[in-house]
N, CA, C and O of each residue as an XYZ file, in Angstrom:
336
protein
N       0.818     -1.187      0.000
C       0.000      0.000      0.000
C       0.864      1.253      0.000
O       0.606      2.197     -0.747
N       1.900      1.254      0.852
C       2.763      2.429      0.931
C       3.515      2.641     -0.385
O       3.731      3.782     -0.795
N       3.908      1.566     -1.042
C       4.616      1.675     -2.317
C       3.747      2.358     -3.361
O       4.228      3.203     -4.115
N       2.458      1.994     -3.408
C       1.533      2.617     -4.356
C       1.389      4.107     -4.077
O       1.319      4.908     -5.009
N       1.345      4.483     -2.809
C       1.219      5.885     -2.432
C       2.457      6.672     -2.855
O       2.349      7.773     -3.393
N       3.624      6.102     -2.609
C       4.881      6.754     -2.967
C       4.976      6.903     -4.485
O       5.359      7.960     -4.987
N       4.630      5.852     -5.206
C       4.678      5.911     -6.671
C       3.675      6.920     -7.206
O       3.973      7.653     -8.149
N       2.499      6.962     -6.616
C       1.477      7.917     -7.031
C       1.923      9.342     -6.804
O       1.728     10.196     -7.669
N       2.520      9.617     -5.651
C       3.022     10.959     -5.360
C       4.186     11.325     -6.276
O       4.301     12.475     -6.701
N       5.038     10.368     -6.580
C       6.158     10.618     -7.496
C       5.651     10.962     -8.884
O       6.154     11.884     -9.526
N       4.657     10.223     -9.346
C       4.079     10.488    -10.667
C       3.433     11.861    -10.704
O       3.588     12.595    -11.680
N       2.710     12.216     -9.648
C       2.067     13.528     -9.580
C       3.108     14.642     -9.588
O       2.914     15.670    -10.238
N       4.198     14.446     -8.877
C       5.264     15.448     -8.848
C       5.907     15.607    -10.221
O       6.208     16.726    -10.638
N       6.118     14.513    -10.918
C       6.710     14.572    -12.264
C       5.780     15.306    -13.239
O       6.243     16.092    -14.066
N       4.503     15.054    -13.144
C       3.535     15.738    -14.006
C       3.542     17.233    -13.711
O       3.502     18.042    -14.638
N       3.590     17.607    -12.453
C       3.603     19.018    -12.078
C       4.856     19.711    -12.592
O       4.772     20.814    -13.131
N       6.011     19.086    -12.434
C       7.272     19.674    -12.909
C       7.253     19.821    -14.419
O       7.674     20.852    -14.942
N       6.775     18.815    -15.125
C       6.699     18.864    -16.583
C       5.743     19.950    -17.037
O       6.027     20.657    -18.004
N       4.621     20.094    -16.361
C       3.642     21.124    -16.713
C       4.210     22.518    -16.512
O       3.988     23.399    -17.343
N       4.927     22.732    -15.443
C       5.530     24.035    -15.170
C       6.585     24.350    -16.221
O       6.650     25.481    -16.703
N       7.405     23.384    -16.583
C       8.436     23.596    -17.596
C       7.802     23.896    -18.955
O       8.281     24.761    -19.687
N       6.747     23.195    -19.284
C       6.065     23.437    -20.561
C       5.454     24.829    -20.589
O       5.519     25.510    -21.612
N       4.870     25.256    -19.498
C       4.276     26.585    -19.428
C       5.347     27.657    -19.575
O       5.109     28.680    -20.218
N       6.514     27.444    -18.995
C       7.607     28.405    -19.124
C       8.051     28.500    -20.579
O       8.351     29.589    -21.067
N       8.095     27.363    -21.276
C       8.453     27.366    -22.692
C       7.433     28.111    -23.528
O       7.797     28.833    -24.456
N       6.149     27.942    -23.206
C       5.100     28.651    -23.939
C       5.188     30.151    -23.707
O       4.955     30.934    -24.629
N       5.520     30.559    -22.494
C       5.682     31.987    -22.221
C       6.828     32.569    -23.023
O       6.733     33.689    -23.524
N       7.917     31.812    -23.150
C       9.064     32.282    -23.926
C       8.675     32.422    -25.392
O       9.027     33.412    -26.032
N       7.948     31.437    -25.932
C       7.498     31.523    -27.320
C       6.548     32.691    -27.512
O       6.616     33.389    -28.523
N       5.670     32.907    -26.556
C       4.721     34.021    -26.644
C       5.469     35.355    -26.675
O       5.123     36.247    -27.450
N       6.483     35.486    -25.839
C       7.276     36.720    -25.827
C       8.014     36.885    -27.149
O       8.074     37.991    -27.687
N       8.576     35.802    -27.680
C       9.298     35.870    -28.951
C       8.392     36.218    -30.109
O       8.840     36.843    -31.070
N       7.133     35.834    -30.048
C       6.168     36.127    -31.113
C       6.057     37.637    -31.327
O       5.875     38.096    -32.455
N       6.166     38.400    -30.251
C       5.982     39.841    -30.322
C       7.290     40.620    -30.455
O       7.267     41.849    -30.513
N       8.430     39.926    -30.505
C       9.728     40.590    -30.619
C      10.094     40.864    -32.074
O       9.688     40.141    -32.984
N      10.869     41.921    -32.266
C      11.444     42.202    -33.578
C      12.647     41.288    -33.768
O      13.318     40.916    -32.805
N      12.910     40.934    -35.018
C      14.064     40.099    -35.305
C      13.835     39.229    -36.520
O      12.949     39.489    -37.334
N      14.649     38.191    -36.632
C      14.561     37.260    -37.752
C      13.659     36.088    -37.340
O      14.020     35.263    -36.501
N      12.489     36.047    -37.955
C      11.495     35.024    -37.638
C      11.521     33.918    -38.683
O      11.704     34.178    -39.873
N      11.337     32.688    -38.232
C      11.245     31.539    -39.121
C       9.772     31.293    -39.419
O       8.962     31.147    -38.503
N       9.427     31.247    -40.706
C       8.039     31.051    -41.121
C       7.984     29.906    -42.126
O       8.750     29.876    -43.089
N       7.076     28.970    -41.895
C       6.836     27.907    -42.864
C       5.690     28.370    -43.749
O       4.605     28.682    -43.258
N       5.935     28.415    -45.062
C       4.928     28.849    -46.024
C       4.419     27.621    -46.752
O       5.167     26.949    -47.462
N       3.132     27.333    -46.567
C       2.536     26.194    -47.273
C       1.530     26.725    -48.279
O       0.804     27.686    -48.026
N       1.515     26.070    -49.422
C       0.729     26.549    -50.554
C      -0.111     25.426    -51.151
O       0.210     24.246    -51.013
N      -1.183     25.817    -51.812
C      -2.009     24.873    -52.553
C      -1.920     25.206    -54.035
O      -1.425     26.270    -54.407
N      -2.394     24.307    -54.874
C      -2.431     24.587    -56.308
C      -1.108     24.380    -57.010
O      -0.871     24.983    -58.057
N      -0.246     23.550    -56.469
C       0.992     23.211    -57.150
C       2.207     24.023    -56.747
O       3.325     23.644    -57.096
N       2.039     25.119    -56.033
C       3.196     25.902    -55.589
C       3.925     25.138    -54.479
O       3.302     24.480    -53.646
N       5.245     25.239    -54.488
C       6.061     24.509    -53.516
C       6.000     25.161    -52.135
O       5.999     26.386    -52.017
N       5.951     24.336    -51.102
C       6.046     24.817    -49.723
C       7.498     25.188    -49.445
O       8.412     24.690    -50.101
N       7.702     26.071    -48.459
C       9.071     26.455    -48.119
C       9.136     26.942    -46.686
O       8.116     27.270    -46.080
N      10.330     26.984    -46.156
C      10.576     27.543    -44.836
C      11.546     28.703    -45.037
O      12.629     28.524    -45.596
N      11.154     29.896    -44.578
C      11.957     31.090    -44.829
C      12.223     31.848    -43.537
O      11.444     31.766    -42.587
N      13.328     32.587    -43.508
C      13.639     33.496    -42.411
C      13.320     34.905    -42.879
O      13.714     35.301    -43.976
N      12.608     35.662    -42.056
C      12.151     36.987    -42.433
C      12.474     37.977    -41.314
O      12.140     37.733    -40.154
N      13.124     39.096    -41.658
C      13.318     40.175    -40.695
C      12.017     40.946    -40.585
O      11.483     41.410    -41.592
N      11.498     41.089    -39.363
C      10.216     41.761    -39.182
C      10.088     42.306    -37.765
O      10.856     41.961    -36.867
N       9.090     43.168    -37.598
C       8.828     43.785    -36.303
C       8.254     42.788    -35.302
O       8.445     42.941    -34.096
N       7.548     41.763    -35.797
C       6.970     40.711    -34.952
C       6.571     39.549    -35.853
O       6.742     39.620    -37.070
N       6.050     38.503    -35.276
C       5.712     37.300    -36.047
C       4.602     37.561    -37.056
O       4.644     37.057    -38.178
N       3.625     38.338    -36.660
C       2.519     38.641    -37.578
C       3.031     39.356    -38.825
O       2.630     39.036    -39.944
N       3.914     40.319    -38.623
C       4.526     41.043    -39.739
C       5.374     40.098    -40.594
O       5.386     40.207    -41.820
N       6.076     39.180    -39.949
C       6.913     38.221    -40.672
C       6.073     37.312    -41.555
O       6.457     37.017    -42.687
N       4.936     36.869    -41.048
C       4.055     36.008    -41.833
C       3.545     36.763    -43.055
O       3.532     36.227    -44.163
N       3.126     38.011    -42.847
C       2.641     38.822    -43.972
C       3.723     38.988    -45.040
O       3.447     38.881    -46.234
N       4.948     39.249    -44.601
C       6.056     39.411    -45.555
C       6.373     38.100    -46.266
O       6.683     38.099    -47.458
N       6.300     36.997    -45.551
C       6.659     35.694    -46.127
C       5.701     35.265    -47.228
O       6.107     34.594    -48.177
N       4.433     35.648    -47.110
C       3.450     35.213    -48.110
C       3.092     36.308    -49.116
O       2.262     36.085    -49.997
N       3.700     37.475    -48.998
C       3.393     38.589    -49.905
C       3.650     38.188    -51.355
O       4.723     37.688    -51.694
N       2.662     38.413    -52.194
C       2.790     38.129    -53.618
C       2.648     36.671    -54.004
O       2.838     36.323    -55.169
N       2.323     35.822    -53.066
C       2.169     34.389    -53.342
C       0.698     34.021    -53.243
O       0.094     34.133    -52.176
N       0.130     33.586    -54.345
C      -1.284     33.215    -54.354
C      -1.478     31.856    -53.682
O      -0.650     30.957    -53.836
N      -2.551     31.715    -52.952
C      -2.918     30.451    -52.309
C      -1.848     29.923    -51.358
O      -1.629     28.714    -51.279
N      -1.187     30.818    -50.642
C      -0.168     30.416    -49.673
C      -0.489     31.006    -48.300
O      -1.041     32.102    -48.197
N      -0.136     30.268    -47.255
C      -0.359     30.693    -45.888
C       0.925     30.479    -45.099
O       1.685     29.547    -45.362
N       1.153     31.350    -44.134
C       2.349     31.236    -43.314
C       2.044     30.728    -41.925
O       0.998     31.033    -41.353
N       2.966     29.951    -41.388
C       2.865     29.439    -40.027
C       4.159     29.801    -39.314
O       5.242     29.398    -39.737
N       4.045     30.560    -38.233
C       5.224     30.992    -37.490
C       5.847     29.809    -36.782
O       5.161     29.036    -36.113
N       7.175     29.674    -36.938
C       7.872     28.557    -36.302
C       8.755     28.983    -35.145
O       9.136     28.150    -34.322
N       9.086     30.255    -35.066
C       9.902     30.709    -33.946
C      10.775     31.875    -34.332
O      10.827     32.280    -35.493
N      11.451     32.401    -33.351
C      12.385     33.507    -33.537
C      13.782     32.944    -33.600
O      14.207     32.233    -32.689
N      14.513     33.253    -34.671
C      15.894     32.782    -34.805
C      16.774     33.652    -33.923
O      16.766     34.879    -34.027
N      17.533     32.996    -33.052
C      18.405     33.763    -32.156
C      19.843     33.553    -32.483
O      20.715     34.124    -31.828
């Protein structure tokens, strides 16, 4: 019985630590989304145009996505992160 309790508490502690670490990573990504710099954007397209991954200098991720897909018909950008 005591072994099950110890294992259960250990598992709960591991889940809590992992959750806190994941949340910290999400906060860092959220902050990077709004930073100026070189952003990595994956551009995926339909209608035969080739997909690509590009680095774009921009004021923030939203601006980087707009720049990455400018002039490309049927293409959408997905922010992948800030290149440091």
